[in-house]
FIKOLZA-1660 file (N, C-alpha, C; in steps of 0.1 Angstrom, whole numbers, plus 5000, padded with zeros to 4 digits):
% residues 116
   i   px   py   pz ch aa at
   1 4930 4923 4915  A  M  N
   1 4937 4914 4906  A  M CA
   1 4952 4912 4911  A  M  C
   2 4955 4900 4913  A  T  N
   2 4970 4898 4917  A  T CA
   2 4979 4897 4905  A  T  C
   3 4991 4898 4908  A  S  N
   3 5001 4899 4896  A  S CA
   3 5013 4888 4899  A  S  C
   4 5016 4880 4889  A  S  N
   4 5026 4870 4890  A  S CA
   4 5040 4878 4892  A  S  C
   5 5041 4889 4888  A  D  N
   5 5054 4897 4891  A  D CA
   5 5054 4901 4906  A  D  C
   6 5043 4904 4912  A  V  N
   6 5043 4905 4927  A  V CA
   6 5045 4893 4934  A  V  C
   7 5039 4882 4930  A  D  N
   7 5041 4869 4935  A  D CA
   7 5056 4866 4936  A  D  C
   8 5063 4868 4924  A  T  N
   8 5078 4865 4923  A  T CA
   8 5085 4874 4933  A  T  C
   9 5082 4886 4933  A  Y  N
   9 5088 4896 4943  A  Y CA
   9 5087 4891 4957  A  Y  C
  10 5075 4886 4961  A  V  N
  10 5073 4881 4975  A  V CA
  10 5081 4869 4976  A  V  C
  11 5083 4860 4966  A  E  N
  11 5090 4848 4969  A  E CA
  11 5106 4850 4969  A  E  C
  12 5110 4860 4961  A  T  N
  12 5124 4861 4959  A  T CA
  12 5132 4873 4965  A  T  C
  13 5123 4884 4968  A  K  N
  13 5130 4896 4971  A  K CA
  13 5125 4902 4985  A  K  C
  14 5113 4898 4990  A  L  N
  14 5108 4902 5002  A  L CA
  14 5113 4894 5013  A  L  C
  15 5117 4902 5024  A  D  N
  15 5122 4895 5037  A  D CA
  15 5110 4886 5041  A  D  C
  16 5113 4873 5044  A  P  N
  16 5102 4863 5048  A  P CA
  16 5094 4869 5061  A  P  C
  17 5101 4877 5069  A  K  N
  17 5093 4882 5081  A  K CA
  17 5081 4891 5077  A  K  C
  18 5082 4896 5064  A  Y  N
  18 5070 4905 5059  A  Y CA
  18 5060 4898 5051  A  Y  C
  19 5062 4886 5048  A  R  N
  19 5053 4879 5040  A  R CA
  19 5038 4879 5044  A  R  C
  20 5034 4877 5057  A  E  N
  20 5021 4877 5060  A  E CA
  20 5015 4892 5060  A  E  C
  21 5024 4901 5063  A  I  N
  21 5019 4915 5063  A  I CA
  21 5016 4920 5048  A  I  C
  22 5024 4916 5039  A  V  N
  22 5022 4918 5025  A  V CA
  22 5010 4911 5020  A  V  C
  23 5007 4898 5024  A  A  N
  23 4996 4891 5021  A  A CA
  23 4983 4898 5025  A  A  C
  24 4983 4903 5038  A  A  N
  24 4972 4910 5043  A  A CA
  24 4969 4922 5035  A  A  C
  25 4979 4931 5031  A  L  N
  25 4978 4943 5025  A  L CA
  25 4973 4940 5010  A  L  C
  26 4978 4929 5005  A  R  N
  26 4973 4926 4991  A  R CA
  26 4957 4922 4991  A  R  C
  27 4954 4915 5003  A  A  N
  27 4940 4911 5002  A  A CA
  27 4932 4924 5005  A  A  C
  28 4936 4933 5014  A  L  N
  28 4929 4945 5016  A  L CA
  28 4927 4954 5004  A  L  C
  29 4938 4955 4996  A  M  N
  29 4937 4962 4984  A  M CA
  29 4927 4956 4974  A  M  C
  30 4928 4942 4973  A  A  N
  30 4919 4936 4964  A  A CA
  30 4904 4938 4969  A  A  C
  31 4902 4938 4981  A  D  N
  31 4888 4939 4987  A  D CA
  31 4883 4953 4985  A  D  C
  32 4892 4964 4989  A  T  N
  32 4888 4978 4989  A  T CA
  32 4890 4986 4977  A  T  C
  33 4898 4981 4968  A  A  N
  33 4901 4987 4955  A  A CA
  33 4901 4976 4943  A  A  C
  34 4890 4970 4942  A  P  N
  34 4889 4958 4933  A  P CA
  34 4893 4962 4918  A  P  C
  35 4891 4974 4914  A  G  N
  35 4894 4977 4901  A  G CA
  35 4908 4982 4898  A  G  C
  36 4916 4982 4909  A  A  N
  36 4930 4984 4908  A  A CA
  36 4939 4972 4902  A  A  C
  37 4950 4976 4895  A  T  N
  37 4957 4965 4889  A  T CA
  37 4970 4964 4899  A  T  C
  38 4973 4952 4903  A  E  N
  38 4986 4951 4910  A  E CA
  38 4997 4950 4900  A  E  C
  39 5009 4957 4903  A  C  N
  39 5020 4957 4895  A  C CA
  39 5033 4959 4903  A  C  C
  40 5044 4960 4896  A  L  N
  40 5056 4964 4903  A  L CA
  40 5060 4978 4898  A  L  C
  41 5063 4987 4906  A  T  N
  41 5069 5000 4902  A  T CA
  41 5081 5003 4910  A  T  C
  42 5091 5007 4904  A  Y  N
  42 5104 5009 4909  A  Y CA
  42 5108 4997 4917  A  Y  C
  43 5104 4984 4913  A  G  N
  43 5108 4972 4919  A  G CA
  43 5101 4968 4932  A  G  C
  44 5090 4976 4934  A  S  N
  44 5081 4973 4946  A  S CA
  44 5068 4971 4942  A  S  C
  45 5060 4963 4950  A  P  N
  45 5046 4959 4948  A  P CA
  45 5038 4974 4948  A  P  C
  46 5029 4975 4939  A  A  N
  46 5020 4987 4938  A  A CA
  46 5007 4983 4932  A  A  C
  47 4998 4993 4933  A  W  N
  47 4985 4992 4927  A  W CA
  47 4982 5004 4919  A  W  C
  48 4977 5002 4907  A  R  N
  48 4975 5012 4898  A  R CA
  48 4960 5013 4894  A  R  C
  49 4955 5026 4895  A  G  N
  49 4941 5028 4888  A  G CA
  49 4945 5035 4875  A  G  C
  50 4941 5048 4873  A  K  N
  50 4945 5056 4863  A  K CA
  50 4960 5059 4865  A  K  C
  51 4964 5061 4877  A  K  N
  51 4977 5063 4881  A  K CA
  51 4981 5054 4892  A  K  C
  52 4993 5055 4899  A  I  N
  52 4998 5047 4910  A  I CA
  52 4989 5051 4922  A  I  C
  53 4983 5041 4929  A  L  N
  53 4975 5044 4941  A  L CA
  53 4983 5043 4954  A  L  C
  54 4991 5031 4955  A  A  N
  54 4998 5028 4967  A  A CA
  54 5009 5019 4963  A  A  C
  55 5020 5019 4972  A  V  N
  55 5032 5012 4969  A  V CA
  55 5036 5006 4983  A  V  C
  56 5041 4994 4982  A  I  N
  56 5047 4988 4995  A  I CA
  56 5063 4988 4993  A  I  C
  57 5070 4992 5003  A  S  N
  57 5084 4991 5003  A  S CA
  57 5089 4986 5017  A  S  C
  58 5100 4979 5016  A  Q  N
  58 5106 4973 5028  A  Q CA
  58 5118 4981 5033  A  Q  C
  59 5119 4980 5046  A  S  N
  59 5132 4985 5052  A  S CA
  59 5136 4974 5062  A  S  C
  60 5147 4975 5070  A  K  N
  60 5151 4965 5079  A  K CA
  60 5142 4964 5091  A  K  C
  61 5134 4975 5094  A  T  N
  61 5126 4975 5106  A  T CA
  61 5111 4975 5105  A  T  C
  62 5107 4978 5091  A  H  N
  62 5093 4978 5089  A  H CA
  62 5089 4979 5074  A  H  C
  63 5077 4978 5071  A  L  N
  63 5072 4980 5057  A  L CA
  63 5066 4994 5057  A  L  C
  64 5067 5000 5046  A  T  N
  64 5061 5014 5044  A  T CA
  64 5050 5010 5033  A  T  C
  65 5038 5015 5037  A  F  N
  65 5025 5013 5028  A  F CA
  65 5023 5028 5024  A  F  C
  66 5027 5033 5012  A  A  N
  66 5027 5046 5008  A  A CA
  66 5016 5048 4998  A  A  C
  67 5010 5060 4999  A  F  N
  67 4999 5066 4991  A  F CA
  67 5003 5078 4983  A  F  C
  68 5002 5074 4969  A  E  N
  68 5009 5084 4960  A  E CA
  68 5003 5099 4962  A  E  C
  69 4991 5100 4965  A  R  N
  69 4984 5114 4966  A  R CA
  69 4980 5115 4981  A  R  C
  70 4988 5110 4990  A  G  N
  70 4985 5110 5004  A  G CA
  70 4984 5123 5010  A  G  C
  71 4990 5133 5005  A  T  N
  71 4989 5148 5010  A  T CA
  71 4975 5153 5009  A  T  C
  72 4967 5147 4999  A  E  N
  72 4953 5152 4997  A  E CA
  72 4944 5145 5005  A  E  C
  73 4947 5135 5013  A  F  N
  73 4938 5128 5022  A  F CA
  73 4934 5135 5035  A  F  C
  74 4921 5133 5039  A  A  N
  74 4917 5137 5052  A  A CA
  74 4922 5126 5061  A  A  C
  75 4931 5130 5072  A  D  N
  75 4937 5119 5080  A  D CA
  75 4930 5118 5093  A  D  C
  76 4918 5113 5095  A  A  N
  76 4912 5112 5106  A  A CA
  76 4917 5102 5116  A  A  C
  77 4926 5094 5112  A  H  N
  77 4932 5084 5119  A  H CA
  77 4946 5088 5125  A  H  C
  78 4953 5098 5120  A  G  N
  78 4965 5103 5124  A  G CA
  78 4977 5094 5122  A  G  C
  79 4976 5085 5112  A  L  N
  79 4985 5076 5110  A  L CA
  79 4996 5080 5099  A  L  C
  80 4991 5088 5090  A  L  N
  80 5001 5092 5079  A  L CA
  80 5013 5100 5083  A  L  C
  81 5024 5095 5077  A  E  N
  81 5037 5102 5079  A  E CA
  81 5042 5106 5066  A  E  C
  82 5052 5115 5067  A  G  N
  82 5059 5120 5054  A  G CA
  82 5060 5134 5053  A  G  C
  83 5069 5138 5045  A  V  N
  83 5072 5154 5043  A  V CA
  83 5073 5158 5029  A  V  C
  84 5070 5148 5019  A  G  N
  84 5072 5152 5005  A  G CA
  84 5059 5160 5000  A  G  C
  85 5060 5163 4989  A  K  N
  85 5050 5172 4982  A  K CA
  85 5037 5164 4980  A  K  C
  86 5037 5151 4977  A  K  N
  86 5025 5144 4973  A  K CA
  86 5024 5131 4983  A  K  C
  87 5033 5124 4985  A  T  N
  87 5031 5110 4991  A  T CA
  87 5031 5110 5006  A  T  C
  88 5023 5102 5011  A  R  N
  88 5023 5099 5027  A  R CA
  88 5022 5086 5028  A  R  C
  89 5028 5079 5041  A  H  N
  89 5028 5066 5042  A  H CA
  89 5025 5062 5057  A  H  C
  90 5022 5049 5058  A  V  N
  90 5020 5043 5070  A  V CA
  90 5032 5031 5073  A  V  C
  91 5038 5033 5084  A  K  N
  91 5048 5022 5088  A  K CA
  91 5041 5011 5094  A  K  C
  92 5044 4999 5090  A  I  N
  92 5037 4987 5096  A  I CA
  92 5050 4976 5100  A  I  C
  93 5050 4972 5113  A  K  N
  93 5061 4964 5117  A  K CA
  93 5056 4951 5120  A  K  C
  94 5043 4949 5123  A  T  N
  94 5038 4935 5126  A  T CA
  94 5024 4934 5119  A  T  C
  95 5020 4922 5118  A  L  N
  95 5006 4918 5112  A  L CA
  95 4996 4925 5121  A  L  C
  96 4999 4923 5134  A  E  N
  96 4989 4930 5144  A  E CA
  96 4989 4945 5143  A  E  C
  97 4999 4950 5138  A  G  N
  97 5001 4965 5137  A  G CA
  97 4992 4971 5125  A  G  C
  98 4985 4963 5117  A  I  N
  98 4978 4968 5106  A  I CA
  98 4964 4974 5113  A  I  C
  99 4962 4987 5110  A  N  N
  99 4950 4992 5114  A  N CA
  99 4940 4992 5101  A  N  C
 100 4933 4981 5102  A  E  N
 100 4924 4979 5089  A  E CA
 100 4915 4989 5086  A  E  C
 101 4909 4995 5097  A  T  N
 101 4899 5005 5094  A  T CA
 101 4905 5018 5087  A  T  C
 102 4916 5022 5093  A  A  N
 102 4924 5033 5087  A  A CA
 102 4929 5029 5074  A  A  C
 103 4934 5019 5071  A  L  N
 103 4940 5016 5058  A  L CA
 103 4928 5016 5047  A  L  C
 104 4916 5010 5051  A  R  N
 104 4904 5010 5041  A  R CA
 104 4901 5023 5039  A  R  C
 105 4901 5032 5048  A  D  N
 105 4897 5047 5046  A  D CA
 105 4907 5053 5037  A  D  C
 106 4920 5051 5039  A  Y  N
 106 4931 5057 5030  A  Y CA
 106 4931 5052 5015  A  Y  C
 107 4927 5038 5015  A  I  N
 107 4925 5032 5002  A  I CA
 107 4913 5038 4994  A  I  C
 108 4903 5038 5001  A  T  N
 108 4890 5044 4995  A  T CA
 108 4894 5058 4991  A  T  C
 109 4900 5066 4999  A  Q  N
 109 4904 5081 4994  A  Q CA
 109 4912 5080 4983  A  Q  C
 110 4922 5070 4981  A  A  N
 110 4932 5070 4971  A  A CA
 110 4923 5067 4957  A  A  C
 111 4914 5058 4959  A  V  N
 111 4906 5053 4947  A  V CA
 111 4897 5065 4942  A  V  C
 112 4891 5072 4952  A  G  N
 112 4883 5084 4949  A  G CA
 112 4891 5095 4941  A  G  C
 113 4903 5098 4946  A  L  N
 113 4911 5107 4940  A  L CA
 113 4916 5104 4926  A  L  C
 114 4917 5091 4924  A  D  N
 114 4921 5086 4911  A  D CA
 114 4911 5087 4901  A  D  C
 115 4899 5088 4905  A  Q  N
 115 4887 5090 4896  A  Q CA
 115 4887 5104 4889  A  Q  C
 116 4893 5113 4895  A  H  N
 116 4894 5127 4891  A  H CA
 116 4906 5131 4883  A  H  C
% end
């Protein structure tokens, strides 16, 4: 489910160079986590099941696609970064830099953990 709040964020706050990447991530989340609700959290696009599953944030050099319970994931792809107690993220610099197989795996794990 897409959110008009996220649409507004993309149009007004997101650096235009990241629009295609965010569109691809939104489509990936809609396909892989169809029960998740798209929302804004802390001013950034996010997806919520029972709790927050994933959040997109932008920096000057890349987008961060963060998973709220990423420390609990099996990281067979070796892409997760971060040192916090819960969250892990993937840095994405280009549309071609999206590893769809890995992200589908991480999203599926996030949804599975959210069920418990």
